[in-house]
C-alpha positions in Angstrom: 36.9 58.5 -169.5 37.6 61.1 -166.9 35.7 60.8 -163.6 34.1 63.8 -162.1 34.5 64.6 -158.3 33.2 67.2 -155.9 34.5 68.3 -152.5 35.1 71.3 -150.3 36.5 72.7 -147.0 39.9 71.1 -146.8 41.1 73.9 -144.5 44.7 72.8 -145.0 46.9 74.3 -142.3 44.0 75.3 -140.0 44.6 74.0 -136.5 41.4 75.3 -135.0 39.2 73.6 -137.6 40.1 70.3 -135.9 38.4 71.5 -132.7 35.6 73.5 -134.3 34.5 70.5 -136.5 35.6 67.7 -134.1 37.9 66.3 -136.8 39.6 63.1 -135.7 43.2 64.3 -136.0 45.9 65.0 -133.4 47.7 67.6 -135.5 47.4 69.8 -138.6 50.0 67.6 -140.3 47.9 64.5 -139.7 44.8 66.3 -141.0 46.6 67.7 -144.1 48.1 64.2 -144.9 44.7 62.4 -144.5 42.9 64.9 -146.8 45.5 65.1 -149.5 46.0 61.3 -149.4 42.3 60.7 -149.5 41.9 63.0 -152.5 44.8 61.4 -154.4 43.5 57.9 -153.7 40.2 58.7 -155.4 40.9 61.5 -158.0 43.3 60.4 -160.7 45.6 63.0 -162.5 43.3 63.2 -165.5 40.0 63.3 -163.6 38.1 66.5 -162.9 37.7 67.9 -159.4 35.3 70.7 -158.4 36.4 72.2 -155.2 33.8 74.3 -153.4 35.9 76.6 -151.2 38.0 77.0 -148.1 41.3 75.5 -149.4 43.9 76.5 -146.8 45.2 79.1 -144.3 48.6 80.6 -144.6 50.7 82.6 -147.1 50.8 82.2 -150.8 53.7 79.7 -150.5 51.4 77.4 -148.6 48.7 77.6 -151.3 51.3 76.6 -153.8 52.6 73.8 -151.7 49.2 72.4 -150.9 48.2 72.6 -154.6 51.3 70.6 -155.6 50.2 67.8 -153.2 47.1 67.2 -155.3 47.7 65.0 -158.3 44.6 66.1 -160.2 45.5 68.5 -163.0 42.0 69.9 -163.6 40.6 71.6 -160.5 37.7 74.0 -160.8 37.7 76.3 -157.8 34.5 77.9 -156.4 35.6 80.5 -153.8 34.8 80.2 -150.1 35.1 82.6 -147.2 38.6 81.5 -146.2 40.1 81.8 -149.7 41.5 85.4 -149.6 45.1 84.2 -149.9 44.2 81.4 -152.3 42.6 84.0 -154.6 46.0 85.5 -155.2 47.0 82.1 -156.7 44.1 81.6 -159.0 46.5 80.6 -161.8 47.1 77.3 -160.0 43.5 76.2 -160.8 41.7 75.5 -164.0 38.9 78.0 -163.4 37.9 80.3 -160.5 34.4 81.5 -159.7 32.0 82.4 -156.9 29.1 80.4 -158.3 29.1 78.0 -161.2 26.4 76.2 -163.2 27.6 73.1 -165.0 26.2 70.0 -166.8 27.5 66.5 -166.1 25.9 63.7 -168.1 23.0 66.0 -168.9 22.5 66.8 -165.2 22.4 70.5 -164.4 24.3 71.3 -161.2 24.7 74.6 -159.4 27.9 74.9 -157.3 28.4 77.4 -154.5 30.4 77.5 -151.3 27.2 78.4 -149.5 23.9 76.5 -149.1 20.9 78.0 -150.9 17.2 77.3 -150.3 16.5 77.8 -154.0 18.9 77.9 -156.9 18.8 78.3 -160.7 16.7 75.6 -162.4 15.8 74.0 -159.0 12.2 73.5 -160.2 13.5 71.7 -163.3 15.6 69.2 -161.3 18.9 70.9 -161.1 21.1 69.8 -158.2 22.8 72.2 -155.7 26.1 71.2 -154.2 27.7 73.3 -151.5 30.2 73.3 -148.6 30.8 75.8 -145.7 28.6 74.1 -143.2 30.8 71.1 -142.4 27.7 68.8 -142.2 26.0 70.9 -139.6 22.9 71.9 -141.5 19.7 69.9 -141.1 19.4 67.6 -144.1 16.2 67.3 -146.1 16.0 63.8 -147.6 13.8 65.2 -150.4 16.0 68.1 -151.5 18.3 68.0 -154.5 20.9 69.9 -152.4 23.8 68.3 -150.6 26.9 69.3 -148.6 29.9 67.8 -150.3 32.5 69.0 -147.8 35.1 66.5 -146.5 33.5 66.5 -143.1 30.4 64.8 -144.7 32.2 62.0 -146.5 35.1 60.5 -144.5 37.5 63.2 -145.7 37.3 62.1 -149.3 35.6 63.7 -152.3 32.2 62.7 -153.7 32.1 60.9 -157.1 29.4 62.0 -159.5 27.9 58.5 -159.5 27.6 58.6 -155.7 25.8 61.9 -155.8 23.5 60.6 -158.6 22.5 57.6 -156.3 21.7 59.9 -153.4 19.7 62.2 -155.6 17.7 59.3 -157.1 16.8 58.2 -153.6 15.7 61.8 -152.8 13.6 62.0 -155.9 11.9 58.7 -154.9 11.3 60.0 -151.4 9.8 63.2 -152.8 7.5 61.2 -155.1 6.4 58.8 -152.3 5.5 61.8 -150.1 3.0 63.2 -152.6 -0.4 64.0 -151.1 -3.7 63.5 -152.8 -3.4 66.9 -154.5 0.0 65.8 -156.0 1.7 68.9 -154.6 3.2 68.0 -151.2 7.0 67.6 -151.3 7.3 69.2 -154.7 9.5 72.2 -155.4 7.7 75.4 -155.8 7.9 76.6 -159.4 8.6 80.3 -159.6 6.6 81.6 -162.6 9.3 84.1 -163.2 11.9 81.3 -163.7 12.9 80.7 -167.3 11.6 77.3 -168.4 14.1 77.0 -171.3 
Protein backbone atom coordinates (compact mmCIF):
# COMPACT_ATOMS: atom_id res chain seq x y z
CA UNK A 1 0.00 0.00 0.00
CA UNK A 2 1.25 3.47 -0.88
CA UNK A 3 1.68 5.90 1.98
CA UNK A 4 0.35 9.46 1.66
CA UNK A 5 2.49 12.41 2.73
CA UNK A 6 2.11 16.20 2.91
CA UNK A 7 4.65 19.01 3.10
CA UNK A 8 5.53 22.46 1.82
CA UNK A 9 8.01 25.32 1.77
CA UNK A 10 11.29 23.62 0.95
CA UNK A 11 12.71 26.88 -0.43
CA UNK A 12 15.60 24.93 -1.96
CA UNK A 13 18.43 27.28 -2.92
CA UNK A 14 17.05 30.19 -0.87
CA UNK A 15 19.80 31.53 1.39
CA UNK A 16 17.72 34.23 3.06
CA UNK A 17 15.05 31.75 4.22
CA UNK A 18 17.61 30.43 6.71
CA UNK A 19 17.69 33.84 8.38
CA UNK A 20 14.01 34.72 7.88
CA UNK A 21 12.79 31.47 9.45
CA UNK A 22 15.71 30.88 11.82
CA UNK A 23 16.45 27.55 10.16
CA UNK A 24 19.33 25.70 11.87
CA UNK A 25 21.63 25.49 8.87
CA UNK A 26 25.01 27.09 8.19
CA UNK A 27 24.57 27.06 4.42
CA UNK A 28 22.07 26.56 1.62
CA UNK A 29 23.79 23.28 0.76
CA UNK A 30 23.29 21.99 4.31
CA UNK A 31 19.62 23.04 4.23
CA UNK A 32 18.99 21.53 0.81
CA UNK A 33 20.66 18.26 1.83
CA UNK A 34 18.75 18.02 5.12
CA UNK A 35 15.37 18.61 3.45
CA UNK A 36 15.95 16.29 0.48
CA UNK A 37 17.41 13.56 2.72
CA UNK A 38 14.54 13.97 5.19
CA UNK A 39 11.94 13.59 2.45
CA UNK A 40 13.67 10.56 0.94
CA UNK A 41 14.04 8.90 4.35
CA UNK A 42 10.25 9.01 4.79
CA UNK A 43 8.66 9.06 1.35
CA UNK A 44 9.39 5.94 -0.66
CA UNK A 45 9.47 5.96 -4.49
CA UNK A 46 5.95 4.51 -4.83
CA UNK A 47 4.36 6.68 -2.13
CA UNK A 48 2.33 9.83 -2.85
CA UNK A 49 3.54 13.28 -1.81
CA UNK A 50 1.39 16.41 -1.82
CA UNK A 51 3.66 19.45 -1.94
CA UNK A 52 1.95 22.71 -0.97
CA UNK A 53 4.20 25.28 -2.59
CA UNK A 54 7.49 27.19 -2.54
CA UNK A 55 9.76 24.56 -4.02
CA UNK A 56 12.94 26.44 -4.91
CA UNK A 57 14.61 29.59 -6.11
CA UNK A 58 16.77 29.75 -9.21
CA UNK A 59 16.53 28.91 -12.87
CA UNK A 60 14.66 26.07 -14.57
CA UNK A 61 17.81 23.94 -14.37
CA UNK A 62 17.69 24.15 -10.58
CA UNK A 63 14.02 23.06 -10.53
CA UNK A 64 14.97 20.01 -12.60
CA UNK A 65 17.99 19.21 -10.39
CA UNK A 66 16.03 19.53 -7.15
CA UNK A 67 13.18 17.41 -8.51
CA UNK A 68 15.66 14.68 -9.43
CA UNK A 69 16.87 14.60 -5.81
CA UNK A 70 13.44 13.45 -4.61
CA UNK A 71 12.86 9.70 -5.00
CA UNK A 72 9.05 9.89 -4.89
CA UNK A 73 7.59 9.42 -8.36
CA UNK A 74 4.12 10.82 -7.59
CA UNK A 75 4.26 14.44 -6.43
CA UNK A 76 1.09 16.55 -6.60
CA UNK A 77 2.11 20.21 -6.60
CA UNK A 78 -0.05 23.00 -5.16
CA UNK A 79 1.49 26.27 -6.29
CA UNK A 80 2.97 28.77 -3.83
CA UNK A 81 4.05 32.38 -4.16
CA UNK A 82 7.70 31.46 -4.91
CA UNK A 83 6.94 29.02 -7.73
CA UNK A 84 7.13 31.25 -10.82
CA UNK A 85 10.10 29.34 -12.23
CA UNK A 86 8.87 25.94 -11.02
CA UNK A 87 5.63 26.65 -12.92
CA UNK A 88 7.63 26.47 -16.17
CA UNK A 89 8.53 22.86 -15.25
CA UNK A 90 5.06 21.55 -14.35
CA UNK A 91 5.70 18.41 -16.40
CA UNK A 92 8.09 17.22 -13.67
CA UNK A 93 5.16 16.76 -11.29
CA UNK A 94 2.13 14.47 -11.42
CA UNK A 95 -0.41 17.28 -11.14
CA UNK A 96 -0.27 21.06 -10.68
CA UNK A 97 -2.96 23.23 -9.12
CA UNK A 98 -3.55 26.32 -7.01
CA UNK A 99 -6.10 24.64 -4.73
CA UNK A 100 -6.95 20.98 -4.53
CA UNK A 101 -9.74 19.00 -2.85
CA UNK A 102 -8.87 15.36 -2.26
CA UNK A 103 -10.12 12.32 -0.34
CA UNK A 104 -7.80 10.04 1.62
CA UNK A 105 -9.36 7.09 3.45
CA UNK A 106 -12.76 8.80 3.12
CA UNK A 107 -11.39 12.00 4.71
CA UNK A 108 -12.00 15.18 2.68
CA UNK A 109 -8.93 17.43 2.62
CA UNK A 110 -8.54 20.90 1.10
CA UNK A 111 -4.98 21.76 0.08
CA UNK A 112 -3.76 25.31 -0.52
CA UNK A 113 -0.47 27.13 -0.07
CA UNK A 114 -2.27 29.74 2.01
CA UNK A 115 -4.15 29.37 5.29
CA UNK A 116 -7.90 29.93 5.17
CA UNK A 117 -10.33 30.74 7.98
CA UNK A 118 -12.99 28.64 6.25
CA UNK A 119 -12.68 26.19 3.38
CA UNK A 120 -14.93 23.93 1.32
CA UNK A 121 -16.81 21.40 3.48
CA UNK A 122 -15.27 22.73 6.71
CA UNK A 123 -18.64 22.40 8.45
CA UNK A 124 -18.76 18.73 7.44
CA UNK A 125 -15.34 17.90 8.92
CA UNK A 126 -13.05 18.51 5.95
CA UNK A 127 -9.45 19.24 6.88
CA UNK A 128 -7.46 22.17 5.54
CA UNK A 129 -3.70 21.74 5.04
CA UNK A 130 -1.54 24.72 4.12
CA UNK A 131 1.99 26.12 4.13
CA UNK A 132 3.39 29.61 3.50
CA UNK A 133 3.45 30.77 7.13
CA UNK A 134 6.46 28.69 8.29
CA UNK A 135 4.77 27.88 11.60
CA UNK A 136 4.26 31.55 12.49
CA UNK A 137 0.45 31.65 12.58
CA UNK A 138 -1.29 31.19 15.93
CA UNK A 139 -2.52 27.61 16.17
CA UNK A 140 -6.08 26.81 17.18
CA UNK A 141 -6.11 23.43 18.89
CA UNK A 142 -9.77 22.96 17.87
CA UNK A 143 -9.41 23.80 14.19
CA UNK A 144 -9.16 21.09 11.53
CA UNK A 145 -6.52 23.21 9.80
CA UNK A 146 -2.76 22.74 10.09
CA UNK A 147 0.47 24.12 8.64
CA UNK A 148 2.33 21.18 7.05
CA UNK A 149 5.45 23.14 6.10
CA UNK A 150 8.88 21.69 6.83
CA UNK A 151 9.48 24.35 9.49
CA UNK A 152 6.67 22.82 11.58
CA UNK A 153 7.84 19.20 11.48
CA UNK A 154 11.62 18.88 11.90
CA UNK A 155 12.16 19.40 8.14
CA UNK A 156 10.33 16.23 7.18
CA UNK A 157 6.88 15.61 5.65
CA UNK A 158 3.74 14.77 7.57
CA UNK A 159 2.27 11.29 7.11
CA UNK A 160 -1.50 11.03 6.74
CA UNK A 161 -1.68 8.91 9.93
CA UNK A 162 0.15 11.61 11.91
CA UNK A 163 -2.28 14.24 10.71
CA UNK A 164 -5.21 11.98 11.50
CA UNK A 165 -4.00 11.67 15.11
CA UNK A 166 -3.65 15.45 15.42
CA UNK A 167 -7.12 16.01 13.97
CA UNK A 168 -8.69 13.42 16.30
CA UNK A 169 -7.21 15.29 19.26
CA UNK A 170 -8.57 18.56 17.90
CA UNK A 171 -12.04 17.08 17.48
CA UNK A 172 -11.89 15.82 21.09
CA UNK A 173 -10.79 19.28 22.28
CA UNK A 174 -13.63 20.86 20.35
CA UNK A 175 -16.19 18.45 21.81
CA UNK A 176 -14.92 18.94 25.37
CA UNK A 177 -15.25 22.72 25.00
CA UNK A 178 -18.97 22.57 24.21
CA UNK A 179 -21.04 24.88 26.34
CA UNK A 180 -24.48 24.18 27.75
CA UNK A 181 -26.06 25.26 24.49
CA UNK A 182 -23.90 22.76 22.59
CA UNK A 183 -22.58 25.43 20.24
CA UNK A 184 -19.30 26.78 21.61
CA UNK A 185 -16.29 25.60 19.68
CA UNK A 186 -18.35 24.25 16.81
CA UNK A 187 -17.79 25.45 13.26
CA UNK A 188 -20.37 27.81 11.92
CA UNK A 189 -22.47 26.13 9.26
CA UNK A 190 -23.04 28.37 6.29
CA UNK A 191 -26.62 27.68 5.13
CA UNK A 192 -25.47 28.36 1.60
CA UNK A 193 -22.90 25.55 1.76
CA UNK A 194 -23.93 22.43 -0.10
CA UNK A 195 -24.63 19.60 2.32
CA UNK A 196 -24.14 16.85 -0.27
